[in-house]
C-alpha positions in Angstrom: -98.9 -34.9 -168.1 -96.2 -33.2 -170.2 -95.8 -36.3 -172.4 -99.5 -37.4 -172.7 -100.8 -35.2 -175.5 -97.6 -35.3 -177.7 -97.7 -39.1 -177.2 -101.2 -39.5 -178.6 -100.5 -37.1 -181.4 -97.2 -38.6 -182.5 -98.5 -42.2 -182.3 -101.4 -41.3 -184.5 -99.1 -39.5 -187.0 -96.0 -41.7 -187.2 -97.0 -45.1 -185.8 -97.9 -46.6 -182.5 -95.1 -49.2 -182.2 -92.5 -46.5 -182.9 -93.8 -44.5 -179.9 -93.9 -47.6 -177.7 -90.3 -48.3 -178.5 -89.4 -44.6 -177.8 -91.2 -44.9 -174.4 -89.0 -47.9 -173.5 -85.8 -46.0 -174.5 -86.7 -42.9 -172.5 -87.6 -44.8 -169.3 -84.4 -46.9 -169.6 -82.3 -43.7 -169.9 -84.1 -42.3 -166.8 -83.0 -45.4 -164.9 -79.5 -45.0 -166.1 -79.4 -41.5 -164.7 -80.6 -42.9 -161.3 -77.7 -45.3 -161.2 -74.9 -43.1 -162.5 -75.7 -39.8 -160.6 -76.8 -39.5 -157.0 -77.9 -35.9 -156.5 -81.1 -34.0 -156.3 -81.0 -32.4 -159.7 -80.2 -35.7 -161.5 -82.9 -37.6 -159.5 -85.5 -34.9 -160.4 -84.6 -35.0 -164.1 -84.7 -38.8 -164.1 -88.2 -38.7 -162.5 -89.3 -36.2 -165.1 -88.0 -38.4 -167.9 -89.6 -41.5 -166.3 -93.0 -39.7 -166.2 -92.6 -38.7 -169.9 -91.7 -42.2 -170.8 -94.7 -43.6 -169.0 -96.9 -41.0 -170.8 -95.6 -42.1 -174.2 -97.1 -45.5 -173.9 -100.4 -44.4 -172.3 -103.2 -46.1 -174.3 -101.0 -46.7 -177.3 -101.0 -50.5 -177.0 -104.8 -50.5 -176.8 -105.0 -48.3 -179.8 -102.6 -50.6 -181.7 -104.6 -53.7 -180.8 -108.0 -52.0 -181.7 -106.6 -51.0 -185.1 -105.6 -54.6 -185.7 -109.1 -55.7 -184.8 -110.5 -53.2 -187.3 -108.0 -54.2 -190.1 -108.9 -57.9 -189.6 -112.6 -57.2 -189.2 -112.6 -58.6 -185.6 -115.3 -57.1 -183.3 -114.2 -55.8 -179.8 -113.5 -58.8 -177.6 -113.9 -58.4 -173.8 -112.2 -61.7 -173.1 -109.2 -60.6 -175.1 -109.0 -57.4 -173.0 -109.3 -59.5 -169.8 -106.5 -61.8 -170.9 -104.3 -58.7 -171.6 -104.9 -57.5 -168.0 -104.1 -61.0 -166.6 -100.7 -61.1 -168.5 -99.9 -57.6 -167.3 -100.6 -58.4 -163.7 -98.8 -61.7 -163.9 -95.6 -60.2 -165.3 -95.8 -57.4 -162.7 -96.0 -60.0 -160.0 -93.0 -61.9 -161.4 -91.0 -58.7 -162.0 -91.8 -57.3 -158.6 -90.6 -60.4 -156.8 -87.4 -60.5 -158.8 -86.9 -56.8 -158.0 -87.4 -57.5 -154.3 -84.9 -60.4 -154.4 -82.3 -58.2 -156.2 -82.9 -55.3 -153.8 -81.9 -57.5 -150.9 -78.6 -58.1 -152.6 -77.9 -54.6 -153.8 -80.3 -51.6 -154.0 -79.3 -50.7 -157.6 -79.7 -54.2 -159.0 -83.5 -53.9 -159.6 -82.9 -50.7 -161.6 -80.3 -52.5 -163.7 -82.8 -55.4 -164.2 -85.5 -53.0 -165.4 -83.0 -51.0 -167.5 -81.8 -54.1 -169.4 -85.4 -55.3 -170.0 -86.5 -51.9 -171.4 -83.4 -51.6 -173.6 -84.1 -55.0 -175.3 -87.9 -54.2 -175.5 -87.7 -52.5 -179.0 -85.9 -55.6 -180.4 -88.6 -57.9 -178.9 -91.3 -55.8 -180.5 -89.7 -55.8 -183.9 -89.2 -59.6 -183.8 -92.7 -60.3 -182.5 -94.4 -58.1 -185.1 -92.4 -59.6 -188.0 -93.1 -63.2 -186.8 -96.8 -62.5 -187.0 -96.5 -60.4 -190.2 -98.2 -57.4 -188.5 -97.4 -53.8 -189.5 -97.3 -50.6 -187.5 -100.5 -48.6 -187.7 -101.5 -45.0 -187.3 -104.4 -42.6 -188.1 -105.4 -42.1 -191.7 -105.1 -38.3 -191.8 -101.8 -36.8 -193.0 -100.6 -33.1 -192.8 -102.8 -32.2 -189.9 -102.5 -28.6 -188.8 -102.8 -27.1 -185.3 -106.3 -25.9 -186.1 -107.3 -29.4 -187.2 -106.1 -30.8 -183.9 -108.1 -28.2 -182.0 -111.1 -29.3 -183.9 -110.4 -32.9 -183.0 -110.3 -32.1 -179.3 -113.6 -30.2 -179.7 -115.1 -33.3 -181.3 -113.9 -35.5 -178.5 -115.7 -33.2 -176.0 -119.0 -33.7 -177.9 -118.9 -37.5 -177.8 -120.6 -39.5 -175.0 -117.9 -42.2 -175.4 -115.2 -39.7 -174.4 -117.1 -38.7 -171.2 -117.7 -42.4 -170.4 -114.0 -43.1 -170.6 -113.2 -40.0 -168.5 -115.6 -40.9 -165.7 -114.4 -44.5 -165.7 -110.8 -43.6 -165.5 -111.2 -40.7 -163.0 -113.3 -42.8 -160.6 -111.0 -45.8 -160.8 -107.7 -43.9 -160.7 -108.7 -41.5 -157.9 -110.3 -44.3 -155.9 -107.3 -46.6 -156.1 -104.6 -43.9 -155.4 -105.0 -44.3 -151.6 -104.5 -48.1 -151.7 -101.6 -47.9 -154.2 -99.7 -45.3 -152.3 -100.4 -46.3 -148.7 -100.8 -50.1 -148.8 -97.3 -50.8 -147.5 -97.7 -48.2 -144.7 -101.0 -49.7 -143.6 -100.4 -53.4 -144.0 -96.6 -53.6 -143.4 -95.6 -50.7 -141.2 -98.8 -50.5 -139.1 -100.1 -54.1 -139.1 -96.6 -55.7 -139.3 -97.2 -58.1 -142.2 -94.2 -59.2 -144.3 -93.7 -57.0 -147.3 -93.1 -59.7 -149.9 -96.0 -61.8 -148.6 -98.5 -58.9 -148.8 -97.2 -57.9 -152.2 -97.5 -61.4 -153.6 -100.9 -61.9 -152.1 -102.3 -58.6 -153.5 -100.9 -59.2 -156.9 -102.3 -62.8 -156.8 -105.7 -61.3 -155.9 -105.5 -58.8 -158.8 -104.8 -61.7 -161.2 -107.6 -63.8 -159.7 -109.9 -60.8 -160.3 -108.9 -60.5 -163.9 -109.5 -64.3 -164.3 -112.9 -63.9 -162.7 -113.8 -61.1 -165.1 -112.9 -63.3 -168.0 -115.1 -66.1 -166.7 -118.1 -63.8 -165.8 -118.1 -61.7 -169.0 -119.6 -64.7 -171.0 -122.8 -64.7 -168.9 -123.1 -61.1 -167.5 -123.4 -57.9 -169.4 -120.3 -55.6 -169.1 -122.5 -52.7 -167.9 -124.1 -54.9 -165.1 -120.7 -56.1 -164.1 -119.4 -52.5 -163.7 -122.3 -51.6 -161.5 -121.9 -54.7 -159.3 -118.1 -54.4 -159.1 -118.4 -50.7 -158.2 -121.0 -51.4 -155.5 -118.9 -54.2 -154.0 -115.8 -51.9 -154.0 -117.7 -49.1 -152.2 -119.0 -51.5 -149.6 -115.6 -53.1 -148.9 -113.9 -49.7 -148.5 -116.6 -48.4 -146.1 -116.5 -51.6 -144.0 -112.6 -51.5 -143.9 -112.8 -48.0 -142.2 -114.5 -49.6 -139.2 -112.4 -52.8 -138.9 -109.6 -53.1 -136.3 -108.6 -56.8 -136.5 -105.4 -57.0 -138.6 -106.4 -60.3 -140.3 -109.8 -59.1 -141.3 -108.2 -55.9 -142.6 -105.8 -58.0 -144.7 -108.7 -60.1 -146.0 -110.7 -57.1 -147.0 -107.6 -55.6 -148.7 -107.2 -58.8 -150.8 -111.0 -58.6 -151.7 -110.5 -55.0 -152.7 -107.6 -56.0 -154.9 -109.7 -58.8 -156.4 -112.4 -56.3 -157.4 -109.7 -54.0 -158.7 -108.5 -56.8 -161.0 -112.1 -57.3 -162.2 -112.6 -53.6 -162.8 -109.3 -53.1 -164.6 -110.5 -55.7 -167.1 -113.8 -54.0 -167.4 -112.3 -50.6 -168.1 -109.9 -52.0 -170.6 -112.8 -53.8 -172.4 -115.1 -50.7 -172.4 -112.2 -48.5 -173.6 -111.7 -51.0 -176.5 -115.3 -50.7 -177.4 -115.3 -46.9 -177.1 -112.4 -46.3 -179.4 -113.4 -48.9 -182.0 -114.0 -47.1 -185.3 -112.4 -43.9 -184.1 -109.7 -42.4 -186.3 -107.4 -40.7 -183.7 -107.6 -43.4 -181.1 -104.3 -42.7 -179.4 -105.0 -39.0 -179.2 -108.4 -39.7 -177.7 -107.0 -42.0 -175.1 -104.1 -39.7 -174.2 -106.5 -36.7 -173.9 -108.6 -38.8 -171.5 -105.4 -39.7 -169.5 -104.3 -36.1 -169.6 -107.5 -34.8 -168.0 -107.6 -37.8 -165.6 -104.0 -37.1 -164.4 -104.9 -33.5 -163.7 -107.9 -34.6 -161.6 -105.8 -37.3 -159.9 -103.2 -34.7 -159.0 -105.8 -32.5 -157.5 -107.3 -35.4 -155.6 -103.8 -36.2 -154.0 -103.6 -32.7 -152.5 -107.2 -33.1 -151.3 -106.5 -36.5 -149.8 -103.5 -35.0 -147.9 -105.6 -32.2 -146.5 -108.3 -34.7 -145.4 -105.8 -36.9 -143.6 -104.2 -34.0 -141.8 -107.7 -32.7 -140.8 -108.8 -36.1 -139.4 -105.3 -37.3 -138.4 -106.3 -40.8 -139.4 -105.4 -42.9 -142.5 -108.7 -44.8 -142.2 -110.8 -41.8 -143.3 -109.4 -42.3 -146.7 -111.3 -45.6 -147.1 -114.5 -43.4 -147.1 -113.0 -40.8 -149.4 -111.9 -43.6 -151.8 -115.5 -45.1 -151.8 -116.8 -41.6 -152.8 -114.3 -41.5 -155.7 -115.5 -44.9 -156.9 -119.0 -43.5 -157.0 -117.9 -41.3 -159.9 -117.9 -44.5 -162.1 -121.6 -44.9 -161.6 -122.2 -41.5 -163.3 -121.1 -43.1 -166.6 -123.9 -45.6 -166.6 -126.7 -43.4 -168.0 -124.3 -42.1 -170.7 -123.4 -45.7 -171.6 -127.0 -46.7 -171.9 -127.8 -43.8 -174.2 -124.7 -44.7 -176.3 -125.9 -48.3 -176.7 -129.4 -47.1 -177.7 
C-alpha cells in the first residue's frame, strides 16, 4: 500500500516504462537482501521493498497499453487483454516449475534466478520498445499541485467506472485470497497430493480458463460472461465445502482455477475499457488497488477470526463465495455506464 499511490502519480508524471523498470530494480534489490543477510530485520526490510516494488508496477502496464491504443486509434480489445493474461499465466507456470527444480538443488537458487531476470528486465524493455518504435507515455498535465491531485481523487470517486473497477477487484481479490494462501495446505498437506503436480495442474487450468475467455468473448457479451462466471464460481465454492472425496475436491479446485482464469481476463478487459479516454490512468488504477489492498488486508484478519471460530478451513469456501458476490454489485453500475 505504501508504494501504490506514488507509483500511479509518478508513472503519470514521468512515464510508465520508467516506473516499470524501477519496479524491477527495487524487487531485485529486495531479493539480493534475502540472499546476503539472514536475520529478522533484513528479511523484514526486504519484504517491505518487495511490496513497494510490486506496487510500483500495479496497473502501469495496462495504462501503457491503453495509451498506445488511444495514440494509434485502436478501440479497447477484449481478446488482446485475454492474450495478455494467457502469456502472464504461461510464464508464471514456466517460472514456477523452474523455481521448484532449482529449490530442490539449493534453496537460494530460485531467488538468484528471479534476481537475474529482474535485473535484465529494463534492458529487455528498452530493446523491445525501440524495435517497435514505441515511446514512453504519461499523462498530459504538467506541474500538478497537491490541490490538483486531491481534486483528481475527488473526480475518481464521482465516476461510475471507478466504482465498477473497485467492486470487481475487491470481490475477486478477497474471494481468491483463501485459495491462493491455503491451496498447498489443503491439497498437499491435508489431501497428500504432490506439490509440483498440483501447481502445474492449477496453472494449466488458469491458462485454459484464459483461453476459454478469448474464445467465448467473440460470441458472448462481457457483462453476461462476468455474471455467468461469478455464478459458477460461487456454486463451485459452496459445493466444495461439502465434499470429502480427495479426487472430487481436486477436480473442483481445478474448475475453480479455470473460472479464475476466465475472470482475470474479464477484469483485465473491463479495466481496459474503464480507463480508455482517462487522462490519469495509472493514478486511477493505483487508487483502486490502494483501496482494494486495504479491504483485502481487513478481509484476511476477518478470515483468520472465522477459521478460529469454526476451527475448520472448509468454512472459508462459503466466505469466499460471499466475497465473489460483491462482483455482482457492479452489474447495475456497468449497465448505467453503457447507457
